KEPA-621190 format. One line per 10 residues: for each residue y, z, x of N, C-alpha, C. Coordinates in Angstrom, 3 decimals. Example, Ala and Ser with C-alpha at 12.3 -4.5 7.8 and 13.67 -1.06 7.14 Angstrom:
<pts>
-5.690/7.800/13.190/-4.500/7.800/12.300/-3.300/7.800/13.200 | -2.250/7.080/12.850/-1.060/7.140/13.670/0.030/7.870/12.900
</pts>
This chain:
<pts>
-0.973/0.004/0.751/-0.139/-0.071/0.215/0.938/-0.128/1.111 | 1.053/0.610/1.993/2.314/0.534/2.549/2.844/-0.475/3.249 | 1.298/-1.064/4.301/1.656/-2.368/4.620/2.170/-3.157/3.474 | 1.983/-3.392/2.177/2.939/-4.166/1.351/4.233/-3.962/1.418 | 4.644/-2.935/1.381/6.065/-2.317/1.383/6.729/-2.949/2.301 | 5.802/-3.114/3.402/6.284/-3.237/5.152/6.916/-4.950/4.705 | 5.946/-5.339/4.691/5.847/-7.040/4.186/7.040/-7.221/3.646 | 7.178/-6.647/2.479/8.212/-7.110/1.303/9.648/-6.376/2.002 | 9.795/-5.613/2.884/11.037/-5.224/3.478/11.692/-6.510/4.441 | 9.909/-6.943/5.132/10.946/-8.221/6.413/10.903/-9.140/5.711
10.487/-9.511/4.109/10.819/-10.859/3.653/11.944/-10.856/3.544 | 12.160/-9.410/2.595/13.986/-9.586/2.418/14.774/-9.544/3.174 | 14.816/-9.116/4.253/15.614/-9.006/5.528/15.897/-10.991/6.038 | 14.301/-11.274/5.770/14.471/-12.618/6.412/14.894/-13.866/5.541 | 15.129/-13.295/4.124/15.878/-14.130/3.260/17.253/-14.101/3.448 | 17.839/-15.244/3.644/19.484/-15.152/3.610/20.123/-14.875/2.369 | 21.341/-13.685/2.687/21.812/-13.770/1.225/22.948/-14.743/0.875 | 22.627/-14.896/-0.687/23.486/-16.108/-0.696/24.731/-15.699/-0.828 | 25.640/-16.566/-0.255/27.235/-16.447/-0.433/28.102/-16.583/-1.523 | 29.154/-15.697/-1.089/29.504/-15.250/-2.576/30.584/-16.842/-2.693
30.852/-17.286/-3.623/32.172/-18.290/-3.255/33.114/-17.623/-4.407 | 34.382/-18.285/-3.760/35.305/-17.784/-4.660/35.944/-18.705/-5.544 | 36.044/-18.113/-6.427/36.304/-19.020/-7.711/37.949/-19.052/-7.651 | 38.182/-20.800/-7.543/39.616/-20.927/-7.745/40.715/-20.435/-8.941 | 41.996/-20.145/-8.649/42.398/-18.941/-9.845/43.398/-20.425/-10.232 | 42.898/-20.445/-12.045/43.450/-21.054/-12.649/44.644/-21.583/-12.456 | 44.860/-22.913/-12.760/46.341/-23.337/-12.456/47.406/-23.056/-13.545 | 48.114/-22.865/-13.871/48.963/-22.273/-14.924/49.817/-23.691/-15.261 | 50.335/-24.217/-16.601/50.945/-25.192/-16.904/52.352/-24.612/-16.924 | 53.123/-25.831/-16.674/54.367/-25.588/-16.659/55.429/-24.714/-17.785
54.555/-24.729/-18.707/55.304/-23.695/-19.703/54.937/-22.363/-19.209 | 53.846/-22.230/-19.102/53.257/-20.567/-18.998/54.037/-20.413/-17.724 | 53.904/-20.891/-16.526/54.951/-20.745/-15.017/56.163/-20.377/-15.481 | 56.655/-21.091/-16.458/58.035/-21.001/-16.996/58.296/-20.026/-17.695 | 57.564/-19.630/-18.396/57.306/-18.421/-19.445/57.235/-16.637/-18.725 | 56.706/-16.912/-17.578/56.342/-16.398/-16.544/57.905/-15.886/-15.272 | 57.996/-16.735/-14.938/59.223/-16.584/-14.203/60.730/-15.904/-15.160 | 60.593/-16.330/-16.322/61.686/-15.695/-17.626/61.459/-14.515/-17.760 | 60.172/-14.180/-17.415/59.992/-12.527/-18.206/60.041/-11.764/-16.627 | 59.846/-12.410/-15.395/60.717/-11.901/-14.288/62.032/-11.882/-14.353
62.730/-12.774/-14.506/64.351/-12.801/-14.812/64.653/-11.796/-16.132 | 64.172/-11.453/-16.992/64.414/-10.192/-18.117/64.124/-9.019/-17.295 | 62.945/-8.642/-16.612/62.804/-7.266/-15.874/63.938/-7.129/-15.014 | 64.076/-7.955/-14.362/65.587/-7.731/-13.460/66.722/-7.765/-14.250 | 66.969/-8.064/-15.105/68.191/-7.901/-15.843/68.354/-6.852/-16.439 | 67.064/-6.603/-17.587/67.190/-5.538/-17.801/67.261/-3.978/-17.084 | 66.015/-4.033/-15.696/66.746/-2.926/-14.800/68.191/-2.809/-14.465 | 68.618/-3.886/-14.221/70.297/-3.954/-13.991/71.551/-3.537/-14.862 | 70.955/-3.773/-16.264/71.664/-2.721/-17.400/71.232/-1.763/-17.340 | 70.285/-0.897/-16.658/70.410/0.326/-17.071/71.056/0.977/-15.619
70.427/0.509/-14.394/71.134/0.728/-13.412/72.634/0.938/-12.574 | 72.777/-0.496/-13.595/73.969/-1.019/-12.934/75.410/-0.453/-13.606 | 75.415/0.647/-14.304/76.479/1.165/-14.144/76.674/2.762/-13.301 | 75.722/3.225/-13.127/75.627/4.346/-12.068/75.241/3.935/-10.835 | 75.465/2.531/-10.653/75.511/1.697/-9.110/76.771/1.695/-9.036 | 77.430/1.037/-10.418/79.289/0.416/-10.389/79.696/1.894/-10.143 | 79.613/3.246/-10.801/79.879/4.638/-10.606/80.129/4.907/-8.984 | 78.812/5.000/-8.768/78.675/5.280/-7.095/79.399/4.529/-6.019 | 79.318/3.127/-6.374/80.339/2.305/-5.585/81.700/2.555/-5.552 | 82.262/2.871/-6.888/83.418/2.576/-6.955/84.422/4.210/-6.497
83.460/5.311/-6.701/83.968/6.661/-6.666/83.959/7.241/-5.295 | 82.586/6.802/-4.405/81.672/7.092/-3.326/81.896/6.062/-2.125 | 81.442/5.174/-2.449/81.067/3.699/-1.384/82.365/3.478/-0.778 | 83.005/2.817/-2.269/84.296/2.282/-1.543/85.174/3.485/-0.829 | 85.371/4.197/-1.629/86.609/5.455/-0.770/85.634/5.473/0.663 | 84.458/6.186/0.474/84.638/6.270/2.353/84.302/5.323/3.313 | 84.263/4.041/2.561/84.524/2.866/3.564/85.734/2.842/4.187 | 86.780/3.286/3.116/88.368/3.007/3.108/88.311/4.312/4.356 | 87.850/5.573/4.395/87.979/6.353/5.205/87.758/6.021/6.450 | 86.344/5.583/6.332/86.412/4.780/8.688/87.171/3.977/8.387
87.776/3.309/7.488/88.632/2.483/8.051/89.947/2.865/8.432 | 90.435/4.025/7.943/91.918/4.753/8.627/91.393/5.461/9.904 | 89.522/6.166/10.231/89.459/6.524/11.318/89.685/5.880/12.174 | 89.442/4.568/12.347/89.732/3.321/13.654/90.934/2.608/14.045 | 92.121/2.982/12.608/93.144/2.573/12.899/94.315/3.378/13.307 | 95.691/2.944/13.950/96.608/3.722/14.542/97.089/4.670/12.953 | 97.865/3.541/12.081/98.485/4.693/10.972/97.725/3.459/9.696 | 98.143/4.080/8.538/98.067/3.006/7.352/99.094/2.017/7.007 | 100.777/2.764/8.131/101.772/1.488/8.204/101.362/0.521/9.342 | 100.611/0.652/10.536/99.882/-0.016/11.562/98.503/-0.129/11.530
98.035/-0.752/10.959/96.836/-1.065/11.023/96.434/-2.080/12.198 | 96.873/-0.976/13.508/96.197/-1.399/14.712/94.986/-0.866/15.173 | 93.947/-1.699/15.582/92.413/-1.160/15.684/92.580/-0.093/17.009 | 92.317/1.164/16.722/92.421/1.943/18.200/91.336/2.364/18.780 | 89.686/1.615/18.026/88.447/2.328/18.435/88.164/3.833/18.475 | 88.010/4.753/19.274/87.433/5.559/19.407/88.889/6.660/19.507 | 89.838/6.058/19.777/90.679/7.039/20.425/91.000/8.787/19.033 | 91.253/7.973/17.808/91.381/9.134/16.799/90.241/10.167/17.404 | 89.083/9.838/17.043/88.117/10.884/17.240/87.941/11.731/18.567 | 88.442/10.970/19.441/88.659/11.372/20.634/90.426/12.638/20.537
91.315/12.235/19.807/92.220/13.148/19.812/91.754/14.561/18.871 | 90.643/14.344/17.919/90.357/15.125/16.707/89.544/15.977/17.690 | 88.707/15.666/18.325/87.808/16.311/19.061/88.474/17.447/20.375 | 89.627/16.894/20.376/90.299/18.122/21.505/91.105/18.877/20.487 | 91.581/18.806/19.302/92.185/19.212/18.679/91.672/20.515/18.315 | 92.361/21.819/18.977/92.326/23.261/18.653/91.617/23.532/17.299 | 92.622/23.327/16.859/92.468/23.487/14.999/90.956/22.976/14.880 | 90.578/21.960/15.039/89.173/21.296/14.709/87.980/21.711/15.157 | 88.370/22.146/16.560/87.285/23.226/17.054/86.993/24.534/16.393 | 88.070/25.416/16.306/87.880/26.641/15.614/87.299/26.195/14.541
87.597/25.077/13.259/86.881/25.164/12.185/85.713/24.901/12.313 | 85.223/23.427/13.403/84.186/23.215/13.449/83.373/24.345/13.670 | 83.785/24.879/14.252/82.791/26.841/15.296/82.815/27.175/13.854 | 83.712/27.662/13.341/83.498/28.452/11.772/82.313/28.120/11.197 | 82.385/26.757/10.971/81.946/26.048/9.878/79.975/25.841/9.965 | 80.026/25.881/11.529/78.632/25.958/11.602/78.242/27.214/12.107 | 78.865/28.174/12.379/78.426/29.564/12.336/78.421/30.255/10.850 | 79.013/29.688/10.101/78.554/30.284/8.388/77.200/29.529/7.910 | 77.149/28.012/7.917/75.961/27.367/8.153/74.568/27.988/8.488 | 74.981/28.395/10.067/73.787/28.445/10.545/73.123/30.338/10.229
73.979/30.842/9.429/74.067/32.025/9.414/73.493/32.201/7.876 | 73.680/31.319/6.563/74.027/31.355/5.306/72.699/30.930/4.727 | 72.766/29.257/5.288/71.211/28.364/5.023/70.135/28.890/5.143 | 69.732/29.456/6.327/68.528/30.477/6.488/68.091/31.728/6.230 | 69.044/31.788/5.602/69.236/33.565/4.633/68.802/32.995/3.319 | 69.689/31.965/2.763/69.383/31.798/1.748/67.969/31.144/1.168 | 67.201/30.008/2.055/66.191/29.760/2.058/65.361/31.214/2.038 | 65.256/32.148/3.097/64.128/32.737/3.097/63.896/33.823/2.236 | 65.451/34.447/1.574/65.717/35.454/0.606/64.848/34.936/-0.435 | 65.666/33.687/-1.181/64.940/33.346/-2.375/63.629/32.621/-2.227
63.041/32.215/-1.136/61.599/32.745/-1.213/60.611/33.826/-0.861 | 61.425/34.657/-0.507/61.079/36.277/-0.724/61.122/36.492/-2.277 | 62.472/36.286/-2.690/62.465/36.706/-4.259/61.323/36.161/-5.074 | 60.934/34.731/-5.253/59.984/34.218/-5.691/58.999/34.943/-5.361 | 58.528/35.133/-4.122/57.217/35.940/-4.234/57.433/36.793/-4.545 | 58.351/38.105/-5.028/58.233/39.414/-5.409/57.599/38.818/-7.160 | 58.794/37.979/-7.533/58.443/37.967/-8.969/57.302/36.909/-9.198 | 56.466/36.530/-8.433/54.898/35.860/-8.535/54.032/37.471/-8.885 | 54.432/38.345/-8.275/53.240/39.844/-8.380/53.667/40.016/-9.507 | 52.635/41.560/-10.100/52.950/41.856/-11.351/53.597/43.291/-10.983
55.009/43.002/-11.673/56.301/44.141/-10.996/56.782/44.412/-12.616 | 57.202/45.874/-12.734/57.843/46.033/-13.833/59.155/45.401/-14.208 | 59.711/45.193/-15.202/61.147/44.313/-15.427/61.460/43.605/-14.608 | 60.177/42.275/-14.839/60.452/41.141/-14.074/61.511/40.532/-14.358 | 61.748/40.214/-16.006/62.221/39.277/-16.680/64.192/39.737/-16.162 | 64.093/41.683/-16.377/65.440/42.123/-16.121/65.910/41.312/-14.499 | 64.665/41.533/-14.146/65.091/41.272/-12.611/65.288/39.822/-12.340 | 64.734/38.758/-13.052/65.255/37.103/-12.848/66.698/37.102/-13.861 | 67.040/37.843/-14.629/67.896/37.252/-15.178/69.642/37.979/-14.236 | 68.812/39.274/-13.491/70.306/39.546/-12.576/70.762/38.712/-11.834
69.660/38.047/-10.913/69.663/36.838/-9.961/70.407/35.668/-10.160 | 70.177/35.383/-11.822/70.420/34.008/-12.381/71.809/34.062/-13.008 | 72.111/35.445/-13.171/73.191/35.807/-13.457/74.843/34.851/-13.416 | 74.495/35.356/-11.948/76.106/34.504/-11.317/76.051/32.815/-11.448 | 75.091/32.234/-12.098/75.163/30.824/-11.978/76.192/30.943/-13.359 | 76.474/31.800/-14.075/77.139/31.543/-15.733/78.357/32.141/-15.469 | 79.138/32.742/-13.808/80.270/33.141/-13.849/80.814/32.304/-13.688 | 82.087/31.955/-13.868/83.119/31.156/-13.135/83.500/31.416/-12.184 | 84.136/30.397/-10.984/84.401/30.771/-10.068/85.511/31.708/-9.677 | 86.380/31.441/-10.666/87.668/32.176/-10.614/87.449/33.817/-10.805
86.176/34.145/-11.406/85.932/35.402/-11.889/85.474/36.254/-10.794 | 84.609/35.291/-9.780/83.894/35.526/-8.485/84.915/36.175/-7.715 | 85.818/35.047/-7.656/86.579/35.569/-6.421/87.946/36.912/-6.792 | 87.878/37.180/-8.324/88.519/38.335/-8.481/87.457/39.418/-8.161 | 86.439/39.608/-8.366/85.376/40.404/-8.013/85.365/40.653/-6.505 | 85.594/39.736/-6.010/85.442/40.133/-4.722/86.506/40.613/-3.736 | 87.619/40.036/-4.646/89.255/40.617/-4.149/89.196/42.650/-4.448 | 88.725/42.461/-5.533/88.646/44.004/-6.018/87.935/44.626/-4.962 | 86.695/43.981/-4.607/85.876/45.118/-3.853/85.905/45.017/-2.427 | 86.622/43.984/-1.614/86.659/43.751/-0.560/88.487/43.929/0.030
89.079/44.312/-1.376/90.672/44.309/-0.560/90.733/45.368/-0.207 | 91.686/45.477/0.781/92.137/46.946/1.230/92.125/47.809/1.072 | 92.642/48.336/-0.273/92.520/49.163/-1.017/91.411/48.912/-2.163 | 90.488/48.146/-1.886/89.916/48.022/-2.922/88.673/49.064/-3.283 | 87.613/48.603/-3.885/86.327/49.337/-4.352/85.499/50.045/-3.247 | 85.383/48.850/-2.285/84.405/49.502/-0.543/84.811/50.135/-0.029 | 86.219/50.047/-0.029/87.179/51.423/1.433/87.331/52.533/0.221 | 87.249/52.797/-0.667/87.273/53.821/-1.611/86.323/54.371/-1.565 | 84.971/53.918/-1.757/83.544/54.312/-1.438/83.588/54.736/-0.136 | 83.531/54.239/0.886/83.466/54.695/2.236/84.467/55.593/2.798
85.455/56.113/2.099/86.345/57.158/2.362/85.841/58.390/2.248 | 85.016/58.293/0.911/83.958/59.665/0.813/83.517/60.350/1.985 | 82.685/59.171/3.016/82.118/59.473/3.807/82.756/59.299/5.004 | 84.106/59.295/5.300/85.038/59.465/6.331/85.432/58.501/7.008 | 85.160/57.099/6.264/85.438/55.715/7.568/86.492/55.338/6.608 | 87.221/55.140/7.969/88.599/54.414/7.540/88.491/52.985/7.184 | 90.067/52.754/6.021/89.980/51.563/5.933/89.872/50.462/6.355 | 89.161/49.126/6.047/88.702/47.615/6.812/89.542/46.582/6.056 | 90.448/46.412/6.398/90.773/44.529/5.518/89.735/43.730/5.846 | 88.993/43.432/4.786/87.725/43.084/4.881/88.151/41.543/5.330
89.085/40.972/4.495/89.438/39.488/4.576/89.780/39.045/6.130 | 90.958/39.794/6.805/91.634/39.681/7.681/91.062/40.428/8.738 | 89.475/40.393/9.030/88.504/40.853/9.972/87.967/40.449/10.733 | 87.077/40.886/11.438/85.933/40.147/12.051/84.677/39.966/11.116 | 85.094/40.917/10.240/83.782/41.172/8.777/83.889/39.950/8.301 | 85.036/39.263/8.034/85.292/38.166/7.017/84.236/37.121/6.780 | 83.370/36.763/7.689/82.615/35.386/7.579/81.573/36.516/6.803 | 81.085/37.582/7.010/79.938/38.070/6.561/80.048/38.486/4.817 | 81.476/38.622/5.037/82.084/38.551/3.408/81.588/36.879/2.493 | 82.247/36.361/3.084/81.874/35.223/2.468/80.469/34.560/2.757
79.437/35.679/3.632/77.900/35.230/3.433/77.652/35.512/2.031 | 77.764/37.115/1.891/77.338/37.834/0.725/77.532/36.761/-0.268 | 78.917/36.792/-0.555/79.316/35.654/-1.671/78.705/34.598/-1.927 | 78.428/33.662/-0.804/77.674/32.665/-0.758/75.932/32.754/-1.510 | 75.226/33.628/-1.063/74.046/34.501/-0.959/73.909/34.904/-2.911 | 75.063/35.671/-2.909/74.887/35.938/-4.477/75.038/34.909/-5.227 | 76.012/33.923/-4.706/75.997/32.651/-6.021/74.732/31.756/-6.391 | 73.661/31.738/-5.097/73.328/30.648/-4.518/71.734/31.004/-4.812 | 71.240/32.262/-4.631/69.986/33.065/-4.686/69.017/32.593/-5.896 | 69.593/33.062/-7.135/69.084/32.736/-8.069/68.474/31.081/-8.383
69.233/30.421/-8.236/69.195/28.613/-8.718/68.071/28.543/-7.683 | 67.870/28.938/-6.501/66.795/28.736/-5.210/65.509/29.201/-5.807 | 65.872/30.306/-6.428/64.844/31.526/-6.336/63.792/30.489/-7.569 | 64.360/30.515/-8.602/63.332/29.507/-9.830/62.913/27.822/-9.030 | 63.882/27.203/-8.059/63.040/26.441/-7.810/61.942/26.544/-6.952 | 61.667/27.811/-5.950/60.671/28.037/-5.497/59.509/28.962/-6.199 | 59.913/29.305/-7.495/58.877/29.864/-8.739/58.413/28.952/-8.871 | 58.968/27.519/-9.431/58.036/26.452/-10.029/57.243/25.904/-8.890 | 57.531/25.828/-7.778/56.814/24.902/-6.591/55.551/25.998/-6.404 | 55.887/27.417/-6.583/54.453/28.379/-6.521/53.664/27.772/-7.559
53.957/27.804/-9.005/53.382/27.699/-9.698/52.725/26.358/-9.763 | 52.967/25.490/-8.983/52.042/24.270/-8.809/50.889/23.981/-7.513 | 51.098/25.529/-7.081/49.799/25.224/-5.735/48.567/24.941/-6.624 | 47.568/24.527/-6.299/46.338/24.325/-6.521/45.632/25.648/-6.612 | 45.326/26.639/-7.729/44.647/27.881/-7.950/43.184/27.753/-7.193 | 42.549/26.483/-7.058/41.464/26.695/-6.639/41.206/26.833/-5.561 | 42.711/26.291/-4.074/42.473/26.481/-3.071/42.567/28.341/-2.214 | 43.470/29.046/-3.606/43.672/30.500/-3.065/42.510/30.977/-3.741 | 41.784/30.765/-5.102/40.462/31.648/-5.374/39.485/31.642/-4.215 | 39.259/30.432/-3.539/38.432/30.252/-2.031/38.550/31.161/-1.183
40.161/30.886/-0.997/40.598/32.282/0.427/40.318/33.343/-0.361 | 40.103/34.080/-1.633/39.839/35.004/-1.994/38.556/35.423/-1.941 | 38.013/34.270/-2.120/36.472/34.663/-2.311/35.921/35.128/-0.149 | 36.660/34.189/0.510/36.500/34.104/1.922/37.058/35.336/2.478 | 37.530/36.142/1.899/37.972/37.138/2.438/39.353/37.246/3.079 | 39.947/35.976/3.193/41.706/35.439/3.905/42.623/36.857/3.309 | 43.394/36.697/4.146/44.436/38.405/4.439/45.359/37.332/3.708 | 46.174/38.039/3.414/47.740/37.629/2.512/48.863/36.360/3.214 | 48.608/37.430/4.523/49.482/36.252/5.199/48.851/34.741/5.725 | 47.361/34.746/5.922/46.618/33.911/5.979/47.058/32.754/5.075
46.727/33.264/3.635/46.934/32.495/2.449/48.705/32.033/2.315 | 49.360/32.955/2.686/50.718/32.360/2.625/51.265/31.245/3.533 | 50.693/31.644/5.078/51.390/30.490/5.972/50.549/29.298/5.717 | 48.834/29.542/5.889/48.029/28.291/5.623/47.997/27.657/4.076 | 48.684/27.966/3.111/48.107/27.541/2.143/49.505/27.151/0.968 | 49.769/28.281/0.969/51.016/28.379/0.079/52.379/27.605/0.743 | 52.780/27.904/2.135/53.944/27.394/2.760/53.572/26.065/3.050 | 52.552/25.696/3.226/52.500/24.040/3.300/52.434/23.036/2.235 | 52.200/24.045/1.016/52.436/23.282/-0.120/54.068/23.329/-0.893 | 54.511/24.214/-0.007/56.549/24.548/-0.146/56.798/23.683/0.260
56.295/23.153/1.651/57.094/22.458/2.351/57.893/21.524/1.655 | 57.986/20.873/0.626/58.887/19.670/-0.093/60.235/20.608/-0.583 | 59.531/21.954/-1.458/60.997/22.413/-1.614/61.672/23.209/-0.380 | 61.354/23.622/0.263/61.856/24.278/1.319/62.764/23.077/1.730 | 62.492/22.062/2.137/63.461/20.867/2.380/64.387/20.665/1.521 | 63.976/20.648/0.377/65.244/20.441/-1.265/66.094/21.806/-0.752 | 65.547/23.244/-1.125/66.254/24.124/-0.905/67.025/23.639/0.263 | 66.480/23.528/1.279/67.692/23.651/2.402/68.741/22.775/2.710 | 68.493/21.320/1.931/69.778/20.399/1.959/70.787/21.030/0.752 | 70.209/21.292/-0.227/71.403/21.895/-1.126/71.886/23.066/-0.688
71.453/23.993/-0.094/71.993/25.082/0.683/73.100/24.532/2.032 | 72.657/23.686/2.604/73.258/23.183/3.650/74.806/22.002/2.777 | 74.584/21.541/1.115/75.515/21.444/0.919/76.455/22.084/0.345 | 76.323/23.216/-0.112/76.993/24.282/-0.882/77.516/25.011/0.285 | 76.814/24.978/1.483/78.139/25.734/2.616/79.021/25.112/2.728 | 78.998/23.753/2.686/80.485/22.631/3.028/81.041/23.357/1.797 | 80.339/23.846/0.688/81.779/23.778/-0.661/82.515/25.004/-0.521 | 81.635/25.804/0.398/82.372/27.425/0.380/84.000/27.513/0.154 | 84.760/26.554/0.966/86.060/26.103/0.922/86.954/26.618/-0.173 | 86.361/26.006/-1.297/86.708/26.543/-2.617/86.935/27.819/-3.031
85.959/28.703/-3.452/85.911/30.375/-2.652/87.152/30.814/-1.560 | 86.846/30.488/-0.751/88.160/30.819/0.707/89.368/30.575/0.359 | 89.384/29.645/-0.094/91.113/29.007/-0.412/91.217/29.944/-1.653 | 90.579/30.063/-2.477/91.147/30.811/-4.172/91.284/32.299/-3.154 | 90.609/32.791/-2.111/90.247/34.539/-1.903/91.582/34.430/-1.009 | 92.219/33.323/0.413/92.875/34.020/1.169/93.977/32.586/1.091 | 93.848/31.692/0.673/94.895/30.117/0.536/94.856/29.828/1.688 | 95.611/28.206/2.161/95.101/27.557/2.958/95.155/27.609/4.259 | 95.782/28.653/4.606/95.874/29.037/6.328/95.571/30.987/6.529 | 93.888/30.888/6.423/93.442/32.108/6.098/93.164/32.887/7.664
92.819/33.951/8.055/92.207/34.593/8.990/91.543/33.467/9.879 | 91.884/33.432/11.227/90.800/32.775/12.222/89.637/32.404/11.852 | 88.888/33.420/11.286/87.309/33.350/11.061/87.117/32.948/10.009 | 87.867/32.411/9.058/87.841/31.597/7.497/88.087/30.766/7.508 | 88.964/29.893/8.821/89.298/28.495/9.008/88.240/27.727/9.129 | 88.127/26.872/7.975/86.857/26.166/8.001/87.474/24.307/7.861 | 86.186/23.630/7.790/86.476/22.428/8.464/87.453/22.002/7.396 | 86.815/22.171/5.807/87.690/21.723/4.903/89.279/22.359/4.556 | 89.407/23.462/5.470/90.859/23.656/5.330/91.659/22.982/6.469 | 90.883/22.357/7.640/91.523/21.379/8.428/91.833/19.945/7.873
91.066/19.811/7.037/91.337/18.197/6.478/92.084/18.326/5.065 | 92.212/19.329/4.452/92.882/19.641/3.039/94.509/20.068/4.282 | 94.418/20.596/5.211/96.415/20.641/5.323/96.401/19.161/5.965 | 95.494/18.774/6.683/95.965/17.299/7.505/96.237/16.458/6.315 | 95.771/16.213/5.319/96.379/15.416/3.878/97.328/15.403/3.365 | 97.862/17.303/3.581/98.941/17.840/2.980/100.146/16.991/3.630 | 99.865/16.912/5.134/101.069/16.622/6.229/100.698/15.138/6.302 | 99.701/14.330/5.350/100.375/13.226/5.281/99.504/12.334/6.883 | 98.818/13.339/7.601/98.314/12.729/8.902/96.678/12.582/8.181 | 96.744/10.765/7.774/95.631/10.521/7.058/94.189/10.088/8.079
94.832/9.716/9.549/93.847/9.381/10.527/92.873/10.759/11.019 | 93.864/12.062/11.219/92.784/13.308/11.433/92.096/13.623/10.416 | 92.383/13.260/8.829/91.680/13.884/8.083/90.436/12.976/7.879 | 90.621/11.934/8.032/89.645/10.493/8.036/88.333/10.920/9.348 | 89.080/10.754/10.438/88.069/11.288/11.734/87.463/12.399/11.408 | 87.795/13.339/10.838/87.628/14.826/10.682/86.256/14.440/9.404 | 86.489/13.670/8.661/85.675/13.811/7.489/84.334/12.723/7.936 | 84.500/12.068/8.364/83.754/11.143/9.590/82.780/11.729/10.298 | 83.240/12.210/10.926/82.472/13.280/11.904/81.187/14.687/11.246 | 82.047/14.958/9.972/81.144/16.079/9.249/80.198/14.974/8.724
80.555/13.707/8.005/79.363/12.936/7.156/78.365/12.523/8.361 | 78.886/12.264/9.660/77.487/11.952/10.517/76.792/13.190/10.694 | 77.530/14.630/11.024/76.744/15.598/11.538/75.598/15.939/10.109 | 75.948/16.017/9.276/75.194/16.258/7.665/74.209/14.715/7.590 | 74.225/13.763/8.223/73.372/12.776/7.930/72.187/12.789/8.768 | 72.634/13.699/10.109/71.871/13.561/11.619/71.044/15.237/10.995 | 71.579/16.043/9.966/70.860/17.289/9.966/69.848/17.029/8.877 | 70.242/16.279/7.768/69.097/15.934/6.760/67.992/15.120/6.708 | 68.287/14.130/8.350/67.328/13.310/9.037/66.303/14.220/9.444 | 66.900/15.189/10.354/65.944/16.439/10.939/65.140/16.834/9.991
65.725/17.617/9.217/65.277/18.130/8.105/63.713/17.671/7.373 | 64.175/16.004/7.147/63.212/15.038/6.622/61.754/14.811/7.570 | 62.048/14.729/8.656/61.290/14.669/9.983/60.582/16.064/10.209 | 61.255/17.335/10.189/60.416/18.552/10.324/59.324/19.024/9.174 | 59.981/18.423/7.859/59.133/18.313/6.732/57.853/17.142/6.664 | 58.095/15.926/7.145/57.115/15.251/7.805/55.995/15.763/8.379 | 56.116/16.488/9.349/55.084/16.528/10.527/54.364/17.821/9.917 | 55.092/18.537/9.192/54.517/19.744/8.829/53.719/19.842/7.420 | 54.143/18.606/6.700/53.618/18.829/5.037/52.990/17.207/4.801 | 52.815/16.951/5.636/52.087/15.271/5.386/51.148/15.760/5.081
50.106/16.644/4.996/48.373/16.832/5.054/48.484/17.134/3.622 | 49.398/17.488/2.990/49.061/18.317/1.549/49.963/17.066/0.298 | 50.749/15.861/1.084/51.065/15.377/0.021/50.105/14.167/-0.533 | 50.033/14.098/-1.604/49.338/12.823/-1.649/49.815/11.357/-1.796
</pts>
């Protein structure tokens, strides 16, 4: 019996396999080809109808003004459109006010952005656990999103004024009053304001991302006796990498918007520790120095593009194995 099976196998091996012949595609008639072309044109036109208004708005209010800013940064003056190359950039980089503004903005972003990402992730992990008063805790951190900016500034003025609530409280412990907004501590006052305004929203984003982590992986890790640190760094954090990237980008953008609160707190010419890039551009605009303003705006845009590209590269390396 085994001999017959072996002979049958050798015969099958010797017999050539029939070649698969490709069937020619049916040729379309002129009417069908014309109808298919019309369908493609209709699809393109319908997509333009939906995306056209948005693209037009972005072009008119964002792209074209930025191109005008770039044009102003490489000419001598609006009244004298002589091309000067990088002269405006060199002059701005050597300007002491610009150096102070760039240093303060970079320092604020380096402190506030990592703190915002880490603290919001920590709050989301705490709310993921079974703790009492979870809804009250969540409401407490989301409430700043509903408070107007003017009210926030008023609260901060009441707390951090020289005769404010914080100094009155510290006086009970024998601490001398401090003018918080005009002292070396001023940057930390704005960092606290930034965190108070943004942590709630970032926390909600992380809570949504934590709910999307596959429960099967966490259950397998529990069965195999994995520690909480192992589950966080090797499972949760890897699946959270896109959200970490998104929150970091939002935090960077919002850190450059903190000028609004600082301006309402201390005006256009604050203590040197609170003089930001937006102060420099706002003051140069008020003085009709469009070259400095445009050059500073282009430099800030380039820094933002480089930072965001770097964050995308880090996320691509760290989270590429968990993205579908």
